[in-house]
Structure formats: C-alpha cells, structure tokens
C-alpha positions as a Markdown table, in Angstrom:
| # | Residue | x | y | z |
|---|---|---|---|---|
| 1 | Unk | -23.1 | 17.5 | 10.1 |
| 2 | Unk | -20.3 | 18.7 | 7.8 |
| 3 | Unk | -18.1 | 21.4 | 8.8 |
| 4 | Unk | -18.0 | 23.4 | 5.6 |
| 5 | Unk | -16.6 | 27.0 | 5.2 |
| 6 | Unk | -18.1 | 29.8 | 3.3 |
| 7 | Unk | -16.6 | 32.9 | 1.8 |
| 8 | Unk | -18.3 | 34.9 | 4.1 |
| 9 | Unk | -16.8 | 32.9 | 7.1 |
| 10 | Unk | -13.4 | 33.2 | 5.6 |
| 11 | Unk | -13.5 | 37.1 | 4.9 |
| 12 | Unk | -14.7 | 37.8 | 8.3 |
| 13 | Unk | -12.3 | 35.9 | 10.1 |
| 14 | Unk | -9.6 | 37.9 | 8.0 |
| 15 | Unk | -11.0 | 41.1 | 8.7 |
| 16 | Unk | -11.4 | 40.3 | 12.4 |
| 17 | Unk | -7.6 | 39.2 | 12.9 |
| 18 | Unk | -6.5 | 41.8 | 10.6 |
| 19 | Unk | -8.2 | 44.3 | 13.0 |
| 20 | Unk | -7.1 | 42.9 | 16.3 |
| 21 | Unk | -3.3 | 42.1 | 16.6 |
| 22 | Unk | -2.5 | 40.4 | 20.2 |
| 23 | Unk | 0.1 | 38.8 | 22.0 |
| 24 | Unk | -1.4 | 35.4 | 21.1 |
| 25 | Unk | -0.3 | 35.8 | 17.6 |
| 26 | Unk | -2.4 | 35.7 | 14.3 |
| 27 | Unk | -0.3 | 33.0 | 12.8 |
| 28 | Unk | -0.7 | 32.9 | 8.8 |
| 29 | Unk | -3.9 | 33.9 | 8.5 |
| 30 | Unk | -3.0 | 36.2 | 5.1 |
| 31 | Unk | -4.6 | 33.5 | 2.8 |
| 32 | Unk | -7.0 | 35.5 | 0.6 |
| 33 | Unk | -10.6 | 34.1 | 0.4 |
| 34 | Unk | -10.3 | 34.2 | -3.6 |
| 35 | Unk | -7.4 | 31.9 | -3.5 |
| 36 | Unk | -8.7 | 29.7 | -0.8 |
| 37 | Unk | -11.9 | 29.2 | -2.5 |
| 38 | Unk | -10.1 | 28.5 | -5.9 |
| 39 | Unk | -8.2 | 25.8 | -4.3 |
| 40 | Unk | -10.9 | 24.3 | -2.4 |
| 41 | Unk | -11.5 | 21.3 | -5.0 |
| 42 | Unk | -8.0 | 20.4 | -5.3 |
| 43 | Unk | -6.5 | 17.4 | -3.6 |
| 44 | Unk | -3.4 | 16.7 | -5.8 |
| 45 | Unk | -0.2 | 15.7 | -4.3 |
| 46 | Unk | 2.1 | 18.1 | -3.2 |
| 47 | Unk | 5.2 | 18.6 | -5.5 |
| 48 | Unk | 8.5 | 17.4 | -4.3 |
| 49 | Unk | 9.9 | 20.8 | -4.5 |
| 50 | Unk | 7.0 | 22.2 | -2.1 |
| 51 | Unk | 7.4 | 19.2 | 0.3 |
| 52 | Unk | 11.2 | 19.7 | 0.5 |
| 53 | Unk | 10.7 | 23.5 | 1.2 |
| 54 | Unk | 8.3 | 22.5 | 4.0 |
| 55 | Unk | 10.6 | 20.1 | 5.4 |
| 56 | Unk | 13.2 | 22.9 | 5.9 |
| 57 | Unk | 10.7 | 25.0 | 7.7 |
| 58 | Unk | 9.8 | 22.1 | 10.3 |
| 59 | Unk | 11.8 | 20.6 | 13.1 |
| 60 | Unk | 12.9 | 17.0 | 12.5 |
| 61 | Unk | 10.7 | 14.2 | 13.6 |
| 62 | Unk | 12.8 | 13.0 | 16.2 |
| 63 | Unk | 12.8 | 16.1 | 17.8 |
| 64 | Unk | 9.1 | 16.1 | 18.2 |
| 65 | Unk | 8.9 | 12.8 | 19.9 |
| 66 | Unk | 7.2 | 12.2 | 23.3 |
| 67 | Unk | 7.5 | 9.2 | 25.5 |
| 68 | Unk | 4.9 | 8.8 | 27.6 |
| 69 | Unk | 3.2 | 6.3 | 30.5 |
| 70 | Unk | 0.6 | 3.3 | 29.8 |
| 71 | Unk | -1.0 | 3.2 | 33.4 |
| 72 | Unk | -2.7 | 0.1 | 32.5 |
| 73 | Unk | -6.4 | 1.9 | 33.1 |
| 74 | Unk | -9.6 | 0.4 | 31.4 |
| 75 | Unk | -11.1 | 2.3 | 28.6 |
| 76 | Unk | -14.0 | 3.0 | 31.4 |
| 77 | Unk | -11.4 | 4.5 | 33.9 |
| 78 | Unk | -9.3 | 6.5 | 31.4 |
| 79 | Unk | -12.7 | 8.1 | 30.1 |
| 80 | Unk | -13.6 | 8.9 | 33.6 |
| 81 | Unk | -10.8 | 11.0 | 33.9 |
| 82 | Unk | -11.8 | 13.1 | 30.9 |
| 83 | Unk | -14.4 | 16.3 | 31.9 |
| 84 | Unk | -14.9 | 18.4 | 29.2 |
| 85 | Unk | -13.1 | 19.2 | 25.8 |
| 86 | Unk | -12.9 | 21.7 | 23.2 |
| 87 | Unk | -12.4 | 20.7 | 19.2 |
| 88 | Unk | -9.8 | 22.7 | 17.2 |
| 89 | Unk | -11.7 | 22.9 | 14.5 |
| 90 | Unk | -11.2 | 24.3 | 10.8 |
| 91 | Unk | -7.8 | 24.6 | 11.3 |
| 92 | Unk | -5.7 | 21.4 | 10.6 |
| 93 | Unk | -8.9 | 20.0 | 9.0 |
| 94 | Unk | -9.3 | 22.5 | 6.3 |
| 95 | Unk | -8.6 | 21.3 | 3.0 |
| 96 | Unk | -8.8 | 24.4 | 0.6 |
| 97 | Unk | -5.1 | 24.3 | 0.2 |
| 98 | Unk | -2.1 | 22.5 | -0.3 |
| 99 | Unk | 0.8 | 21.7 | 2.0 |
| 100 | Unk | 1.2 | 23.7 | 5.4 |
| 101 | Unk | -0.8 | 26.4 | 4.1 |
| 102 | Unk | -3.8 | 24.2 | 4.3 |
| 103 | Unk | -4.0 | 25.2 | 8.3 |
| 104 | Unk | -5.2 | 28.6 | 7.6 |
| 105 | Unk | -7.1 | 28.2 | 4.4 |
| 106 | Unk | -10.5 | 28.4 | 6.1 |
| 107 | Unk | -9.6 | 31.8 | 7.7 |
| 108 | Unk | -8.5 | 30.6 | 11.1 |
| 109 | Unk | -4.9 | 31.6 | 12.3 |
| 110 | Unk | -2.1 | 29.0 | 12.7 |
| 111 | Unk | -2.3 | 27.4 | 16.1 |
| 112 | Unk | 0.0 | 28.5 | 18.6 |
| 113 | Unk | 1.0 | 27.0 | 21.9 |
| 114 | Unk | -0.3 | 30.1 | 23.7 |
| 115 | Unk | -3.8 | 29.3 | 22.4 |
| 116 | Unk | -3.6 | 25.7 | 23.7 |
| 117 | Unk | -2.5 | 26.8 | 27.0 |
| 118 | Unk | -5.5 | 29.4 | 27.3 |
| 119 | Unk | -7.8 | 26.6 | 26.5 |
| 120 | Unk | -6.5 | 24.3 | 28.9 |
| 121 | Unk | -6.3 | 27.3 | 31.5 |
| 122 | Unk | -9.9 | 27.7 | 31.2 |
| 123 | Unk | -10.5 | 24.3 | 32.7 |
| 124 | Unk | -11.0 | 22.0 | 29.4 |
| 125 | Unk | -9.0 | 18.7 | 30.2 |
| 126 | Unk | -9.4 | 17.4 | 26.7 |
| 127 | Unk | -8.6 | 18.8 | 23.1 |
| 128 | Unk | -9.7 | 17.1 | 20.0 |
| 129 | Unk | -7.6 | 17.6 | 17.1 |
| 130 | Unk | -9.2 | 17.2 | 13.7 |
| 131 | Unk | -7.2 | 16.5 | 10.8 |
| 132 | Unk | -7.4 | 16.0 | 7.2 |
| 133 | Unk | -4.9 | 13.7 | 5.6 |
| 134 | Unk | -6.3 | 13.1 | 2.0 |
| 135 | Unk | -4.8 | 16.2 | 0.5 |
| 136 | Unk | -1.3 | 15.3 | 2.1 |
| 137 | Unk | -0.7 | 11.8 | 0.9 |
| 138 | Unk | 0.9 | 10.3 | -2.1 |
| 139 | Unk | -0.3 | 8.2 | -4.5 |
| 140 | Unk | -1.2 | 4.5 | -4.4 |
| 141 | Unk | -0.2 | 2.0 | -3.3 |
| 142 | Unk | 1.9 | 3.8 | -0.6 |
| 143 | Unk | -0.3 | 6.7 | 0.2 |
| 144 | Unk | 2.7 | 8.1 | 2.0 |
| 145 | Unk | 1.8 | 11.3 | 4.3 |
| 146 | Unk | 3.6 | 14.3 | 3.6 |
| 147 | Unk | 6.4 | 14.4 | 6.3 |
| 148 | Unk | 6.2 | 18.0 | 6.8 |
| 149 | Unk | 2.4 | 17.9 | 7.3 |
| 150 | Unk | 2.8 | 15.0 | 10.1 |
| 151 | Unk | 5.5 | 17.1 | 11.7 |
| 152 | Unk | 3.0 | 20.1 | 12.1 |
| 153 | Unk | 0.3 | 17.7 | 13.1 |
| 154 | Unk | 2.8 | 16.2 | 16.0 |
| 155 | Unk | 3.7 | 19.7 | 16.9 |
| 156 | Unk | 0.2 | 20.8 | 17.8 |
| 157 | Unk | -0.3 | 17.5 | 19.7 |
| 158 | Unk | 2.6 | 18.0 | 21.6 |
| 159 | Unk | 1.0 | 21.7 | 22.3 |
| 160 | Unk | -1.7 | 19.9 | 24.4 |
| 161 | Unk | 0.4 | 16.5 | 25.6 |
| 162 | Unk | 2.6 | 19.3 | 27.4 |
| 163 | Unk | -0.5 | 21.0 | 29.1 |
| 164 | Unk | -0.8 | 17.4 | 30.3 |
| 165 | Unk | -4.3 | 17.4 | 28.2 |
| 166 | Unk | -6.2 | 14.6 | 27.0 |
| 167 | Unk | -5.7 | 14.2 | 23.0 |
| 168 | Unk | -8.1 | 13.1 | 20.5 |
| 169 | Unk | -6.5 | 12.8 | 17.0 |
| 170 | Unk | -8.8 | 12.0 | 14.3 |
| 171 | Unk | -9.0 | 11.7 | 10.3 |
| 172 | Unk | -11.5 | 14.4 | 8.9 |
| 173 | Unk | -13.3 | 15.7 | 6.0 |
| 174 | Unk | -12.2 | 12.4 | 4.1 |
| 175 | Unk | -15.6 | 11.7 | 2.6 |
| 176 | Unk | -14.4 | 12.1 | -1.1 |
| 177 | Unk | -12.4 | 9.2 | -1.1 |
| 178 | Unk | -13.4 | 7.3 | 1.9 |
| 179 | Unk | -16.9 | 6.0 | 0.7 |
| 180 | Unk | -18.2 | 3.0 | 2.4 |
| 181 | Unk | -20.1 | 1.2 | -0.2 |
| 182 | Unk | -19.4 | -2.2 | -1.9 |
| 183 | Unk | -18.1 | -0.3 | -5.1 |
| 184 | Unk | -15.3 | 1.3 | -3.3 |
| 185 | Unk | -14.8 | -0.5 | 0.1 |
| 186 | Unk | -11.7 | -2.4 | -1.2 |
| 187 | Unk | -9.6 | 0.5 | -2.4 |
| 188 | Unk | -10.7 | 2.4 | 0.7 |
| 189 | Unk | -9.9 | -0.3 | 3.3 |
| 190 | Unk | -6.3 | -0.3 | 1.8 |
| 191 | Unk | -6.0 | 3.3 | 2.2 |
| 192 | Unk | -7.4 | 3.8 | 5.6 |
| 193 | Unk | -5.3 | 0.8 | 6.8 |
| 194 | Unk | -1.9 | 2.2 | 5.2 |
| 195 | Unk | -3.0 | 6.0 | 6.4 |
| 196 | Unk | -3.4 | 4.6 | 10.2 |
| 197 | Unk | -0.3 | 2.5 | 10.0 |
| 198 | Unk | 1.8 | 5.6 | 9.3 |
| 199 | Unk | 0.1 | 8.1 | 12.0 |
| 200 | Unk | -0.1 | 5.3 | 14.5 |
| 201 | Unk | 3.8 | 4.6 | 14.1 |
| 202 | Unk | 4.7 | 8.2 | 14.4 |
| 203 | Unk | 2.8 | 8.1 | 17.8 |
| 204 | Unk | 3.3 | 4.9 | 19.1 |
| 205 | Unk | 5.5 | 6.1 | 22.1 |
| 206 | Unk | 3.2 | 8.4 | 23.3 |
| 207 | Unk | 1.1 | 7.7 | 26.6 |
| 208 | Unk | -2.3 | 6.9 | 27.3 |
| 209 | Unk | -3.3 | 10.8 | 27.0 |
| 210 | Unk | -3.4 | 10.2 | 23.5 |
| 211 | Unk | -6.3 | 8.9 | 21.9 |
| 212 | Unk | -7.0 | 8.0 | 18.4 |
| 213 | Unk | -10.1 | 8.4 | 16.5 |
| 214 | Unk | -10.1 | 6.4 | 13.1 |
| 215 | Unk | -13.0 | 7.7 | 11.2 |
| 216 | Unk | -15.1 | 11.3 | 11.5 |
| 217 | Unk | -18.5 | 11.2 | 10.3 |
| 218 | Unk | -18.1 | 8.1 | 7.8 |
| 219 | Unk | -21.0 | 8.2 | 5.1 |
| 220 | Unk | -21.9 | 8.3 | 1.4 |
| 221 | Unk | -22.1 | 12.0 | 0.7 |
| 222 | Unk | -25.5 | 12.7 | -0.8 |
| 223 | Unk | -26.5 | 8.9 | -0.1 |
| 224 | Unk | -29.8 | 8.0 | 1.2 |
| 225 | Unk | -30.5 | 8.4 | 4.4 |
| 226 | Unk | -26.9 | 10.2 | 4.7 |
| 227 | Unk | -27.3 | 11.6 | 8.3 |
| 228 | Unk | -29.8 | 9.0 | 9.5 |
| 229 | Unk | -28.6 | 5.5 | 9.5 |
| 230 | Unk | -27.5 | 5.3 | 5.7 |
| 231 | Unk | -28.2 | 1.9 | 4.3 |
| 232 | Unk | -27.5 | -1.6 | 5.5 |
| 233 | Unk | -24.6 | -1.8 | 2.9 |
| 234 | Unk | -23.1 | 1.4 | 4.2 |
| 235 | Unk | -23.4 | 0.3 | 7.7 |
| 236 | Unk | -21.4 | -3.1 | 7.1 |
| 237 | Unk | -18.5 | -1.4 | 5.0 |
| 238 | Unk | -18.6 | 0.9 | 8.1 |
| 239 | Unk | -18.2 | -2.0 | 10.3 |
| 240 | Unk | -15.3 | -3.1 | 8.2 |
| 241 | Unk | -13.4 | 0.2 | 8.3 |
| 242 | Unk | -13.6 | 0.6 | 12.3 |
| 243 | Unk | -11.9 | -3.0 | 12.4 |
| 244 | Unk | -9.4 | -2.0 | 9.9 |
| 245 | Unk | -8.5 | 1.0 | 11.8 |
| 246 | Unk | -7.9 | -1.2 | 15.0 |
| 247 | Unk | -5.9 | -3.7 | 12.9 |
| 248 | Unk | -3.9 | -0.6 | 11.8 |
| 249 | Unk | -3.2 | 0.9 | 15.0 |
| 250 | Unk | -2.4 | -2.3 | 17.0 |
| 251 | Unk | -0.1 | -3.7 | 14.2 |
| 252 | Unk | 2.5 | -1.0 | 15.0 |
| 253 | Unk | 3.3 | -2.0 | 18.2 |
| 254 | Unk | 4.7 | -0.1 | 21.2 |
| 255 | Unk | 2.1 | 1.6 | 23.3 |
| 256 | Unk | -0.4 | 1.4 | 20.5 |
| 257 | Unk | -1.0 | -2.2 | 21.5 |
| 258 | Unk | -3.3 | -1.0 | 24.4 |
| 259 | Unk | -4.0 | 2.6 | 23.4 |
| 260 | Unk | -7.7 | 3.8 | 23.6 |
| 261 | Unk | -9.1 | 3.9 | 20.2 |
| 262 | Unk | -12.2 | 5.5 | 19.3 |
| 263 | Unk | -14.6 | 3.7 | 16.6 |
| 264 | Unk | -18.0 | 5.7 | 15.8 |
| 265 | Unk | -21.4 | 5.0 | 14.1 |
| 266 | Unk | -22.5 | 5.7 | 10.5 |
| 267 | Unk | -22.1 | 9.6 | 10.0 |
| 268 | Unk | -21.0 | 9.3 | 13.7 |
| 269 | Unk | -24.9 | 9.8 | 14.2 |
| 270 | Unk | -26.5 | 9.2 | 17.8 |
| 271 | Unk | -30.0 | 8.1 | 16.3 |
| 272 | Unk | -31.1 | 4.6 | 17.4 |
| 273 | Unk | -31.0 | 3.3 | 13.8 |
| 274 | Unk | -27.4 | 3.7 | 13.9 |
| 275 | Unk | -26.1 | 3.1 | 17.6 |
| 276 | Unk | -28.3 | -0.2 | 17.7 |
| 277 | Unk | -26.9 | -1.5 | 14.0 |
| 278 | Unk | -23.1 | -1.1 | 14.4 |
| 279 | Unk | -20.8 | -4.2 | 15.1 |
| 280 | Unk | -18.8 | -3.7 | 18.3 |
| 281 | Unk | -14.9 | -4.5 | 17.5 |
| 282 | Unk | -13.6 | -7.5 | 20.0 |
| 283 | Unk | -11.0 | -5.4 | 21.3 |
| 284 | Unk | -10.7 | -4.5 | 25.0 |
| 285 | Unk | -9.3 | -0.8 | 24.6 |
| 286 | Unk | -12.2 | 0.9 | 22.5 |
| 287 | Unk | -14.6 | 3.5 | 23.0 |
| 288 | Unk | -17.5 | 4.9 | 20.9 |
| 289 | Unk | -17.2 | 8.4 | 19.2 |
| 290 | Unk | -20.9 | 10.0 | 18.8 |
| 291 | Unk | -21.7 | 13.5 | 17.6 |
| 292 | Unk | -24.9 | 15.0 | 19.2 |
| 293 | Unk | -26.2 | 18.3 | 18.3 |
| 294 | Unk | -29.5 | 17.5 | 20.2 |
| 295 | Unk | -32.0 | 18.9 | 19.7 |
| 296 | Unk | -31.5 | 20.2 | 16.2 |
| 297 | Unk | -33.6 | 22.8 | 16.3 |
| 298 | Unk | -31.9 | 24.8 | 19.0 |
| 299 | Unk | -28.3 | 24.0 | 18.1 |
| 300 | Unk | -28.4 | 24.8 | 14.7 |
| 301 | Unk | -30.1 | 27.6 | 12.3 |
| 302 | Unk | -33.0 | 25.3 | 10.9 |
| 303 | Unk | -34.5 | 27.9 | 8.8 |
| 304 | Unk | -37.9 | 26.4 | 9.8 |
| 305 | Unk | -40.6 | 27.5 | 11.9 |
| 306 | Unk | -39.9 | 24.9 | 14.5 |
| 307 | Unk | -36.5 | 26.3 | 15.2 |
| 308 | Unk | -35.8 | 27.2 | 18.8 |
| 309 | Unk | -34.1 | 30.3 | 19.9 |
| 310 | Unk | -34.7 | 30.0 | 23.8 |
| 311 | Unk | -34.1 | 27.3 | 26.2 |
| 312 | Unk | -37.0 | 27.1 | 28.9 |
| 313 | Unk | -36.4 | 23.5 | 29.7 |
| 314 | Unk | -39.4 | 22.1 | 27.9 |
| 315 | Unk | -37.4 | 19.9 | 25.4 |
| 316 | Unk | -35.3 | 18.6 | 28.0 |
| 317 | Unk | -36.6 | 15.3 | 27.1 |
| 318 | Unk | -34.9 | 15.1 | 23.9 |
| 319 | Unk | -31.8 | 15.3 | 25.4 |
| 320 | Unk | -32.4 | 12.5 | 28.2 |
| 321 | Unk | -33.5 | 10.3 | 25.8 |
| 322 | Unk | -30.5 | 10.7 | 23.6 |
| 323 | Unk | -28.5 | 9.8 | 26.3 |
| 324 | Unk | -30.6 | 7.1 | 27.4 |
| 325 | Unk | -30.3 | 5.3 | 24.0 |
| 326 | Unk | -26.5 | 5.8 | 24.1 |
| 327 | Unk | -26.5 | 4.3 | 27.8 |
| 328 | Unk | -28.8 | 1.0 | 26.3 |
| 329 | Unk | -26.6 | 0.8 | 23.2 |
| 330 | Unk | -23.1 | 0.9 | 24.6 |
| 331 | Unk | -22.7 | 1.9 | 28.4 |
| 332 | Unk | -24.8 | -1.1 | 29.6 |
| 333 | Unk | -22.6 | -3.5 | 27.4 |
| 334 | Unk | -19.3 | -1.8 | 28.9 |
| 335 | Unk | -18.4 | 0.3 | 26.3 |
| 336 | Unk | -18.1 | 4.1 | 27.0 |
| 337 | Unk | -19.0 | 6.7 | 24.9 |
| 338 | Unk | -17.4 | 9.9 | 23.9 |
| 339 | Unk | -19.3 | 12.8 | 22.5 |
| 340 | Unk | -16.6 | 14.1 | 20.3 |
| 341 | Unk | -18.9 | 17.0 | 18.9 |
| 342 | Unk | -21.5 | 18.6 | 20.3 |
| 343 | Unk | -22.2 | 22.7 | 20.8 |
| 344 | Unk | -24.9 | 25.3 | 19.7 |
| 345 | Unk | -24.6 | 27.9 | 17.4 |
| 346 | Unk | -24.7 | 31.7 | 18.2 |
| 347 | Unk | -28.3 | 32.8 | 17.2 |
| 348 | Unk | -28.3 | 36.9 | 17.4 |
| 349 | Unk | -26.1 | 36.7 | 20.9 |
| 350 | Unk | -28.4 | 34.2 | 22.7 |
| 351 | Unk | -25.5 | 33.1 | 25.2 |
| 352 | Unk | -27.8 | 33.1 | 27.9 |
| 353 | Unk | -30.2 | 30.6 | 26.5 |
| 354 | Unk | -27.2 | 28.5 | 25.3 |
| 355 | Unk | -25.8 | 28.4 | 28.7 |
| 356 | Unk | -29.1 | 27.0 | 30.1 |
| 357 | Unk | -29.1 | 24.4 | 27.5 |
| 358 | Unk | -25.3 | 23.4 | 28.1 |
| 359 | Unk | -26.0 | 23.2 | 31.6 |
| 360 | Unk | -28.4 | 20.6 | 31.5 |
| 361 | Unk | -26.7 | 19.0 | 28.6 |
| 362 | Unk | -23.7 | 18.5 | 30.4 |
| 363 | Unk | -25.1 | 17.6 | 33.7 |
| 364 | Unk | -27.1 | 14.6 | 31.9 |
| 365 | Unk | -23.7 | 13.4 | 30.4 |
| 366 | Unk | -21.7 | 13.8 | 33.5 |
| 367 | Unk | -24.0 | 11.8 | 35.4 |
| 368 | Unk | -23.5 | 9.0 | 32.9 |
| 369 | Unk | -19.7 | 9.4 | 32.9 |
| 370 | Unk | -19.8 | 10.4 | 29.1 |
| 371 | Unk | -17.2 | 13.2 | 28.3 |
| 372 | Unk | -18.3 | 15.9 | 25.6 |
| 373 | Unk | -16.2 | 17.8 | 23.1 |
| 374 | Unk | -17.4 | 21.3 | 21.9 |
| 375 | Unk | -17.3 | 21.8 | 18.2 |
| 376 | Unk | -15.7 | 25.1 | 17.8 |
| 377 | Unk | -14.9 | 26.4 | 14.3 |
| 378 | Unk | -13.8 | 29.7 | 15.2 |
| 379 | Unk | -16.7 | 31.7 | 13.9 |
| 380 | Unk | -18.8 | 33.5 | 16.3 |
| 381 | Unk | -20.0 | 36.9 | 14.8 |
| 382 | Unk | -20.6 | 35.9 | 11.0 |
| 383 | Unk | -20.1 | 32.9 | 8.8 |
| 384 | Unk | -21.2 | 29.7 | 8.5 |
| 385 | Unk | -22.2 | 27.7 | 11.7 |
| 386 | Unk | -21.4 | 30.0 | 14.4 |
| 387 | Unk | -20.0 | 27.4 | 17.0 |
| 388 | Unk | -16.9 | 29.7 | 18.2 |
| 389 | Unk | -16.6 | 30.3 | 21.8 |
| 390 | Unk | -12.8 | 31.0 | 21.6 |
| 391 | Unk | -11.1 | 34.0 | 20.0 |
| 392 | Unk | -8.2 | 32.1 | 18.9 |
| 393 | Unk | -6.1 | 35.6 | 17.8 |
| 394 | Unk | -6.4 | 37.0 | 21.2 |
| 395 | Unk | -6.4 | 34.1 | 23.4 |
| 396 | Unk | -9.7 | 35.1 | 24.9 |
| 397 | Unk | -13.2 | 33.9 | 25.0 |
| 398 | Unk | -16.2 | 35.2 | 23.0 |
| 399 | Unk | -18.3 | 34.5 | 25.8 |
| 400 | Unk | -17.9 | 33.7 | 29.2 |
| 401 | Unk | -21.3 | 33.3 | 29.6 |
| 402 | Unk | -21.3 | 29.8 | 27.9 |
| 403 | Unk | -17.9 | 28.8 | 28.8 |
| 404 | Unk | -18.3 | 29.5 | 32.3 |
| 405 | Unk | -21.6 | 27.9 | 32.3 |
| 406 | Unk | -19.5 | 24.6 | 31.0 |
| 407 | Unk | -17.1 | 24.8 | 33.6 |
| 408 | Unk | -19.6 | 24.9 | 36.6 |
| 409 | Unk | -21.1 | 21.9 | 35.6 |
| 410 | Unk | -17.5 | 20.4 | 36.7 |
| 411 | Unk | -17.0 | 22.2 | 39.7 |
| 412 | Unk | -14.2 | 24.3 | 37.9 |
| 413 | Unk | -14.5 | 27.8 | 38.3 |
| 414 | Unk | -11.5 | 29.0 | 36.4 |
| 415 | Unk | -13.0 | 32.3 | 35.3 |
| 416 | Unk | -10.1 | 34.1 | 37.0 |
| 417 | Unk | -7.9 | 32.4 | 34.7 |
| 418 | Unk | -9.9 | 33.4 | 31.3 |
| 419 | Unk | -8.1 | 36.5 | 29.6 |
C-alpha cells in the first residue's frame, strides 16, 4: 500500500528524537512539520545554486565508488543467500522537501552508518533502500539526477555494502509521473529508461550483493482496481516498463550485464489476478518483487468489524494460500521471488501477537526459499501506519519480542547483539 506520512506522525517523530539524544545521532531531523507539509506537493527541479551548495557538502562520486565481485550465481542461488531483510522506509523515499533535506522531511533522522550497523548486527542480512527520484530530476529530455542526491544515495548504499549486506535499491513513490496507461506510456517509458541508465551507470562496478528494483507498486493512482490488478491496459503498460527497466540497466555494461534485477506485478500485488497476468521478461537474471501484507485484517488498521488484533492460527491458511499462489506463478517456472515489503502494524502493543504471526509467515516463506523484507517506516508509538520496529535515533529496537521472533526463524539468535 502507499506509505504516506501524516502531520501527526511527523510531529511525533520530531518530539521523540528531541527528547532522546543518543550516540547513534539524530541527524538533520529539525525540519518543522509545517514546512514539510507545505512542501509536500512540490516537485520542482532544485535550483542551480541549491545543487551547487549540496555538491560542496558531499564527497565526490569517485570517492564513493565500490568495486565488487560477480560470482556467477544463478538468481535462485543468489536469492537463497538472503535470509530476512529490513526496509529503510520514509527516509530517502520521502518527498516533502527538495534537495538533501528530503531525507528527513517525514520526521525520520538522517541515516547514519551506526544505524545500518545495528540492523546488520541484529541479524538482518538484506536491506532495501527505497528512494524517490522524481523530485531530484532535471527537465526533459535529459531527466538528469541531481548529483548531490545520487551521491547521498550511494553513500547510504555503501553503509550496507561495507557490512556485507545484500542491498536492494529501488525507485519509490513515483506514481505522480510514472502512470502506466496508454495516455502517458510513451513519456513515462522514456523517463524510466533515462532514470535507470543513470542509476545503473553509477553502480555498475558493484558486486552481485547489489540488486536493483525497477518499479515500486506501479499503478494508476485512484484508478480502477488500483490495488487488485488494475486494468488490462495498465497491466500491459506495466509489462512494457518492466522490460524498459531491464533494457536500461543492461545497456550500461560492466557488472550490470548480469546483475540480479527485480521486476514486479501491477501495484506489486500478490493477488492471483496480478501474478497470473504479468509478462515474465526473457532475461536470465531476474526475480519478482512482491508486497504481501497478509492477511490485511491483521497487518493493517482496517477500522472494520472484521479487523484482527490477535493471532490464534485460525488465519494461517490465508498465508499458506498466498505463498502457494506465488509458488505456482513464479517458483515452479524457475523465477525466484522476494517479498520486498511485509509487516504488521502495532495495535496497542500487540507485539506478542505479531510475533506469533511473523513466525508462521516467515517459516512458510523460508520453506519455499522466499526472502522477506520488513517494511519499517520509523513509526511505532504514534503516527500513520505503525510499522516501526527499529528506533533509529537510538540504534535500538522498539520491540525485541518481534525482532527476536524474526531471527529465531533463521536460527540466528542475535538478541545479545541488540542494544
């Protein structure tokens, strides 16, 4: 689903970081709620002066480069090395401000190496770094990425690469311009291609632990069946954009000729209608990225009489069925799957219930060789969509009950490493 921030969530996050100073560092979290809300709808290209100022504050691109090994693994072999992951949500994908200030515009602190170290130390061997690029692009026809923004993204990628983690780098919250319908597809296709050529060129020397994910939840906002498969037109446009992403990355050469690339379904949905009607590109180094907050009644605040607050196992079949569908659609055809977003919101401190749910969820995924990446937006106590499990300001965990349950599935009892 769409990861939106709210005024409440921004204010809560700012209040929390102001009240607890830690060695982890709070970063630049001083952006006011009023200013971030006012800037939310702005997507203007950064001014030249702002871009130059940002460049001066960042290391040169050459100083950020990493060379890495491509081990000749098949997609299935590479994916099998991933266990469980964590999303750096609502940070580099935030779009309520321009320039480097965008990273903290939704109330989360500036990402530090210490934060990523703590996530790695807990036992997560995969990190997904959602990035919104649209507000950092120049005008057509070049769509040039602001250098300071690309440098900052690369810096954060390096935090995880240096911890020997798998990194999934994506293109997030682009729905305002990336509209998969016939009226927009020509312009969208061109912009997607040029965006990914630039990203891929910057990272082409990285080893196979860097995975690129082309499209996050591609859909027509407020369109027909937005979250349940969309339309035939939308699905065919999505097929085209998946292929365009692959073509763009492969065109840059280097390690990108064989890098694992993630394509997806309409809205990244796991429902049968989407997974059974998506073109599988003819490329030997791909996998599918799927989002599966299953069952929705438990994982979200449904605000309905059918909402679930406890987990007694009576809904295990919904999880089993969803994974069974993914097996038939992809795994049985030799195409790996990564659940790049999953999780459950905090409902009045029901951590023990979430631990029971996540144990069954991950045991089922593990049995099929499907890695899962928890969606963490930084919000645990208050705000919109309380998926937070990691307290970024303190480099510690809001809930060891949940995180230790996650790690126990992978026989990695790293509770002694957590702060």
